[in-house]
N, C-alpha and C positions, 0 to 999 in steps of 0.2 A: 729181550730174551730172558729165559728163565735162569735163575741163579743156580749154578752147579757147584758142588763141592768136589775139588780135585785133590788127590792125595799129594802131599808135599807142597801145598800152596803157601804155607807159612814160610818155608825156606825160600821159595821163589820170591815172595814179597820182600823178604829181607835183602835178597840179591838186588831187586829193583830199587830199593831205597839207597843202596850204595852206588848206583850207576852215576856216571858223570852227568852234569847238567845238560850238556849238548845232546847226549843220548836220550835223556828224559824228554827234552824238547822235541826230538825227532819222533819219539813214541807218541807224545801228545798230539803232534800234527797228524800222524797216521790215524790215531784213534778218532780225531775230529773228522777227518775225511771219510773214513770207513763208517763212522757213526751216521753221517749225513746220508750215505748210500743205503745203509741198513734201515734208517728211518723212512726213506722213500719206499723201500721194499715192503716194510711193515704197513705203511699207509696205503700202498696199492692193494694189499691183501685184506685190509680192514673193511668191514661192512659199511656201506655208505647210504644211510637213509636220509639223514639231515646234514651230515658233514661235521657234526660236533665231535664225534668220536675220532675221526681222522685229524681234526684240528687239535684235539687233546693229547695226541701222541707226541712225545718229545724224546730227544736224545740228550744225554748229559755225560760229560767226561769229568771224572774226579781226578784232579791233577796230583793230589798227594798219594793216592793209592794206585794210580794209573788204571782205573777201571772205567768201563763204558757201560752206561745204563740206557736202555731203550724201552719205551712203553708208556704206560700211564703214570708218569712221575710228576711231581710238582707239589703244591700245597695240599694239605688234607681236604680243604674245602673244594679245591679244583677237582681232586680225585673223587670226592663224594658226588659231585654232579654227574660224573661219568661212571657210576658204580656198575652200570649194566655192561660196560666194556669188558670187565673181568668175567662176567657171566657168559658173554658171547665168546670170549677167548677160550675159556676152560670148559664150557658146556654146563648142563644142569641135569639133575636126575628128575624123573617124573615124581610128583608128590601131590599130596592133598593139603591145602592150607586153609586156615580159618580166616574168613574175611568178616570184618565188622563194619556195617554201615552206620554212620553217625548223623545225628540231626544237627543242622547248622542253625545258628542264631543270628538274627539281624540286629546290628548295633548302629547307633547314630554317632556321627562325628560332631565336633563343636560347630562346624560350619553348616550343619543341617543335613549333610548328605549321609546316606546309610551304606553299610557294607555287610556282607555275610561272612561269618567265620565260625570256626570250631572253638568251643569253650575249653580253656585249659586251667589247671590249678596253679598254685604258686610255684611249683617245680617245673612247669611247662608241659606237664602230662595232660592228655585229653581226658575229659570228664567221663566216668563210667556211666553216669546217668543219661548221657546223650546217645548211647548205643540204641539204634532203632531195630536193627536186625543183625543176626550173625548166621553165616552159612559157610558150608565147605565148598571149595572150588578146586577142581583138578587142574594142576599146572603140568603141561606136557613136557617130556624130556626134550632137550635141545643138544644136538651134537656139537662138540667143540669146533670152533673155526680156526683156532691156533694161529692167529695172525701175529700175536706177540711172542707166544711161547713156542711157536713152530720152529722147525729147523730151516736154516738158510745155508746149505752146504757150499754154494758157490761164493757167497760173501765171506764166509768163514775161511775158506781156502785162500781167497785173495788177501785177507787180513794176515793169515799165517805166512804167506810167501813174502809179503811186504815187511812183516816183523822179522822174519828170518834174514832178510837183506839188511835191515837196520842192525840186528845183533851181530851178523858176520862182519859188517864194516866196523862196528865199534870194537869188537874183540880183536880184529886185526890191528886197529890203531892202538889199543891198549897193549897188545902183545909187542908192538914195535916200540913202545915206550912213550907214545904220545898221550896227552891228557884228553 
């Protein structure tokens, strides 16, 4: 889901930090359960050409801040492999891009086999001398699919009712003098 700024969130987070451990445990359990349900809903809406994008979607509960994250989370290398997921989720404007075709060179290994690669300099950048052709290409606009950043009102309502129950039970216990 998209990160949203809510007025008074700092005060609410301070309140959450002061909650008893039993209440924090109940909230964590509820976030895990709802997180799995939301992840299934996000995966069901995600485009499925090869299945890698659906497999890359994850849910994560941060225990210290009591936050639930769903989407393309994980290591930067793992997210980089699925960079197109963000483009499909948020869409893209029509644009004209400059494409450069490069000449590949054939190199030989020590065992005698050969392979084709692009030449790079010491910093890992491709050699400018290897550019064979440069041309402009039109990239069409793509409408957003909103499988991660979309609204899931039924799941949010379910989470809110369950959280309301947890808070009402804990406040009645605290009001009665129980820990």
